[in-house]
C-alpha positions as CSV (number, residue, x, y, z in Angstrom):
1,M,9.7,18.6,30.8
2,D,10.7,22.1,29.6
3,R,8.5,24.0,27.1
4,H,10.4,23.0,23.9
5,A,10.2,19.3,24.8
6,R,6.5,19.6,25.3
7,L,6.1,21.6,22.1
8,R,8.1,18.9,20.2
9,S,6.1,16.1,21.6
10,R,2.8,17.7,20.7
11,S,4.0,18.4,17.3
12,L,5.2,14.9,16.8
13,I,1.8,13.6,18.0
14,I,0.0,15.9,15.7
15,A,2.1,14.9,12.8
16,I,1.6,11.2,13.5
17,M,-2.1,11.7,13.6
18,L,-2.1,13.4,10.4
19,V,0.0,10.9,8.6
20,I,-2.3,8.0,10.0
21,G,-5.5,9.9,8.8
22,L,-4.2,10.5,5.4
23,A,-2.9,6.9,5.0
24,A,-6.4,5.7,5.8
25,C,-7.9,7.7,2.9
26,G,-8.3,6.2,-0.5
27,K,-10.5,4.2,-2.8
28,K,-11.4,0.7,-1.7
29,G,-12.2,-1.9,-4.3
30,P,-10.9,-2.8,-7.7
31,P,-10.0,-0.1,-10.2
32,E,-12.7,0.7,-12.9
33,P,-12.1,2.4,-16.2
34,P,-13.9,5.6,-16.8
35,E,-17.4,5.5,-18.2
36,D,-16.3,6.4,-21.9
37,E,-13.4,3.8,-22.0
38,P,-14.0,0.2,-23.0
39,L,-13.1,-2.6,-20.6
40,T,-9.7,-4.0,-21.8
41,Y,-8.7,-6.1,-18.8
42,P,-8.3,-9.0,-18.2
43,R,-6.5,-9.6,-21.4
44,T,-5.4,-13.0,-22.9
45,Y,-1.8,-12.7,-24.1
46,P,-0.8,-15.0,-27.1
47,T,1.3,-18.0,-26.2
48,R,4.2,-19.3,-28.3
């Protein structure tokens, strides 16, 4: 492999690792309202 191909493949591997790492981040569990907000869900909607 030439130098540019190795650089491209390393860059691609690093980019994939970063994307996978960022995709794994995030809050787990159900969303909760802020402490000073009342709980409004689940709501019951009127039926006809």
